C-alpha positions in Angstrom: 34.5 17.5 -14.9 32.1 20.2 -15.5 34.5 22.4 -13.1 36.8 22.1 -16.1 34.8 23.4 -18.8 34.0 27.1 -17.2 35.4 30.6 -18.1 36.7 30.7 -14.7 39.2 27.9 -15.8 39.7 29.3 -19.4 40.9 32.4 -18.1 43.6 30.5 -15.8 44.5 28.3 -18.7 44.9 31.9 -21.0 46.7 33.4 -18.2 48.9 30.4 -17.5 49.8 30.2 -21.4 50.7 34.0 -21.4 53.1 33.7 -18.4 54.5 30.5 -20.1 55.7 32.7 -22.7 57.1 34.7 -20.6 59.1 32.3 -18.7 60.2 30.3 -21.9 61.6 33.7 -23.3 63.3 34.9 -19.9 63.9 31.8 -18.0 62.8 33.8 -14.7 60.5 31.5 -12.4 56.7 32.0 -13.1 55.8 32.2 -9.5 56.3 35.7 -9.5 53.8 36.4 -12.5 51.4 33.4 -12.1 50.5 33.6 -8.1 49.4 37.2 -8.6 47.7 36.7 -12.0 45.4 34.3 -10.0 44.6 36.7 -7.2 43.7 39.1 -9.8 41.3 36.2 -11.4 39.3 35.6 -8.3 41.5 33.0 -7.1 41.6 32.6 -3.2 45.3 33.5 -2.0 46.3 30.3 -0.3 45.0 28.6 -2.9 47.1 30.8 -5.6 50.2 29.9 -3.9 49.5 26.1 -3.7 48.5 25.4 -7.0 50.9 27.5 -8.4 53.6 25.4 -6.3 52.4 22.0 -7.3 52.0 23.1 -11.0 56.2 24.8 -10.8 57.3 21.3 -9.1 56.3 19.6 -12.5 57.4 22.1 -14.5 60.6 22.3 -12.9 61.4 18.7 -12.9 61.5 18.6 -16.4 63.7 21.6 -16.7 66.1 20.0 -14.3 66.3 16.8 -16.0 67.7 18.0 -19.1 70.0 19.9 -17.3 71.2 16.6 -15.2 71.2 14.8 -18.7 73.9 17.3 -20.0 75.7 17.3 -16.8 75.4 21.2 -16.3 74.8 21.4 -13.0 77.0 21.5 -10.0 75.7 18.8 -7.6 77.6 20.0 -4.1 76.8 23.2 -4.7 73.2 22.5 -5.1 73.2 20.0 -2.0 73.7 22.4 0.1 71.1 24.6 -1.1 68.7 22.0 -0.5 69.9 21.6 2.9 68.8 25.2 3.7 66.0 25.6 1.4 64.3 22.0 1.9 63.0 22.3 5.6 62.1 26.3 5.4 60.1 25.6 2.4 58.2 23.4 3.9 57.4 25.2 7.1 56.1 27.8 4.9 52.3 26.8 4.7 52.6 26.2 8.3 53.8 29.7 9.3 50.8 31.0 7.1 48.2 29.0 9.0 50.0 30.3 12.5 50.4 33.8 11.8 47.2 34.3 9.5 44.7 32.1 11.5 42.8 31.2 8.7 40.0 33.1 6.9 40.2 36.8 6.0 43.2 37.6 8.3 45.1 35.2 6.5 44.0 35.8 3.0 45.2 39.5 3.9 48.2 38.3 5.4 49.1 36.5 2.4 48.4 39.2 0.0 50.5 41.4 2.0 53.2 38.9 1.9 53.3 38.8 -1.7 53.1 42.1 -2.2 56.1 42.4 -0.5 57.8 39.3 -2.0 57.1 40.4 -5.6 58.9 44.3 -4.6 62.0 42.4 -3.4 61.8 40.2 -6.6 61.6 43.4 -9.0 64.9 44.5 -6.7 66.6 41.5 -7.1 66.4 40.9 -10.7 67.2 44.3 -11.4 70.3 44.2 -10.0 70.3 40.5 -11.7 70.5 42.8 -14.9 72.8 45.2 -13.8 75.0 42.1 -13.0 74.9 40.6 -16.4 75.7 43.8 -18.4 78.8 44.3 -16.2 80.0 40.5 -16.7 79.8 41.4 -20.3 81.3 45.0 -20.3 84.1 43.2 -18.4 84.8 40.7 -21.1 83.0 38.1 -18.8 84.5 35.6 -16.3 86.5 32.7 -16.7 85.2 29.7 -16.6 85.6 27.4 -13.2 84.1 23.9 -13.4 84.7 23.4 -9.8 84.5 26.5 -7.5 85.6 26.2 -4.0 82.2 25.9 -1.9 81.4 27.9 0.7 78.7 25.8 3.1 77.5 28.0 5.4 76.8 31.1 3.1 75.6 28.9 0.5 73.2 27.0 3.3 71.5 30.5 4.6 71.0 31.9 0.8 69.1 28.3 0.3 67.3 28.4 3.5 66.3 32.6 2.8 64.9 31.6 -0.5 63.2 28.3 0.7 61.0 30.6 3.4 59.9 33.3 0.7 58.5 30.5 -1.8 57.5 28.4 0.8 55.0 31.2 2.0 54.6 33.4 -1.4 55.8 30.6 -3.8 57.6 33.8 -5.2 61.4 34.9 -5.6 63.2 31.8 -5.8 64.8 32.2 -9.2 65.7 35.8 -8.8 66.8 35.6 -5.4 69.0 32.4 -5.4 70.5 33.3 -8.6 71.6 37.0 -7.9 73.1 35.4 -4.4 74.9 32.9 -6.7 75.7 35.2 -9.1 77.3 37.0 -6.3 78.8 34.1 -4.3 80.2 32.2 -6.8 81.4 34.5 -9.8 83.4 32.5 -11.7 80.6 29.9 -12.1 79.8 29.0 -15.7 76.4 30.3 -16.9 75.4 27.1 -18.2 76.1 25.8 -14.6 74.6 28.4 -12.7 71.0 28.0 -14.2 71.8 24.2 -14.1 72.1 24.3 -10.3 69.3 26.7 -9.8 66.9 24.3 -11.2 68.2 21.0 -9.7 68.0 22.6 -6.2 64.5 24.3 -6.9 62.6 21.2 -7.5 63.1 20.1 -4.1 62.9 23.3 -2.8 59.5 23.5 -4.7 58.2 19.9 -4.2 58.9 20.7 -0.3 56.5 24.0 -0.2 53.6 22.1 -2.7 53.5 19.4 -0.1 53.2 21.6 2.7 50.4 23.6 1.2 48.9 20.5 -0.1 48.9 19.1 3.5 47.4 22.1 5.1 45.0 23.6 2.2 44.7 20.9 -0.5 44.9 21.8 -4.3 41.8 22.8 -6.7 41.9 20.9 -9.5 39.9 23.5 -11.8 43.0 25.5 -11.0 45.6 23.3 -11.1 44.8 21.5 -14.6 44.0 24.5 -16.4 47.6 26.0 -15.0 49.4 22.5 -16.0 47.8 22.8 -19.5 48.7 26.2 -20.1 51.8 26.9 -19.2 53.5 23.8 -20.7 52.6 24.8 -24.3 53.1 28.4 -23.3 57.1 27.9 -21.9 57.9 26.1 -24.9 56.7 28.3 -27.4 58.8 30.8 -25.3 61.8 29.2 -25.3 61.3 29.0 -29.4 60.6 32.6 -29.7 63.7 33.5 -27.0 66.2 34.2 -30.2 63.8 36.7 -31.7 63.1 39.0 -28.8 65.0 41.4 -27.2 65.7 39.8 -23.6 67.1 43.5 -22.3 63.5 44.9 -22.9 61.4 42.0 -21.8 63.1 41.5 -18.8 63.5 45.6 -17.8 59.4 45.3 -18.6 59.0 42.6 -15.9 60.7 44.7 -13.2 58.2 47.2 -13.8 55.3 44.7 -13.6 56.4 43.2 -10.7 56.8 46.3 -9.1 53.2 47.7 -9.7 51.8 44.3 -8.9 53.7 44.4 -5.8 52.3 47.7 -5.1 48.3 47.3 -5.8 48.5 43.6 -3.7 50.5 46.3 -0.3 46.8 48.3 -1.2 48.1 51.6 -2.5 45.4 53.4 -4.5 45.3 52.9 -8.4 46.1 56.3 -8.9 49.3 56.6 -7.4 50.1 53.0 -9.0 49.5 54.6 -12.6 51.4 57.2 -11.5 54.7 55.1 -10.3 54.4 53.4 -13.4 53.7 56.1 -15.4 57.4 57.5 -13.9 58.9 54.2 -14.5 58.2 53.8 -18.2 58.9 57.6 -19.0 62.5 57.7 -16.3 63.1 54.0 -16.2 64.7 53.7 -20.3 66.6 56.9 -19.9 68.2 55.7 -16.3 69.2 52.3 -18.1 70.6 54.4 -20.9 72.8 56.4 -18.3 73.9 52.8 -16.9 74.8 51.3 -20.3 76.9 54.7 -21.0 78.7 54.3 -17.4 79.8 50.7 -18.9 81.2 52.4 -22.3 78.1 50.8 -24.5 75.6 53.3 -26.6 72.6 54.4 -24.6 70.0 52.2 -26.5 70.4 48.9 -27.6 70.1 48.2 -31.5 67.1 46.1 -32.3 66.8 46.2 -35.9 67.9 42.7 -37.1 67.2 40.4 -34.1 69.9 38.1 -32.7 72.8 40.3 -34.2 73.3 42.7 -31.0 76.7 41.6 -29.2 75.8 42.1 -25.8 72.3 40.6 -26.2 73.7 37.4 -27.5 76.4 37.6 -25.1 74.0 38.6 -22.2 71.7 35.6 -23.1 74.4 33.0 -23.4 75.5 33.9 -19.6 71.6 34.1 -18.5 70.3 30.9 -20.4 
């Protein structure tokens, strides 16, 4: 019990609460933010991945249950994703042990793997933002309740997403969501999110079980994670209609990029310069993207919840 009443445990709780708010605001997976945050707090990379996966298996189960009751997931599509993702997710912890060999080499391998995964996630997340913008400006797509399933490609998507999560705990939401958007463009937004959540439960659970078997869990990390993330996610979901989703999501892309570069060992000065460049030139680039789709260069944020594009994009994302 004394291990749960330390400054380290309090720091994990506070960070988990903050990450939970972001997850509730945006609907993105928390692993991309929580795992590197735990590493920066001094948690061993292997323990950070293991405990984040166990925590995520609980939170994703709650979200999947809600969507299941509302009948939103496409269960046939989810089944093919699960067939691909569960075995590769379970293999993740054993791959880490085989490649890293334990000790410092394993931590180094895992840190670099997480850095690469964060950059990959930032790229796919940015692409998802652009896809949402394109869908909205094209007038949206017709809802198709039962899309034609493409089993082989769907299994491959699940396998790649499962492997990425099994090794790093990062990437299931952004990677699989973008792949589904590309492969099934007529799938409705609510079914897209529901399907992703349902398939993510066995994926994350499989990865969590393998990590528990290989490295165990640290209760002084896991309990603050759960205690902080659950109310944070609830609060973020309540605030979602009052905060600009577009700005938050573009900010997340920058954070993920800089965090990935830092984990890959780039000098802080260079990371700072890249961050400054993204902050300065990112909004300019985004304004050109918006204008190329026939929109004003900048969103109107004067009255929360009244921007048509933001509302329609939120409907598509959430």
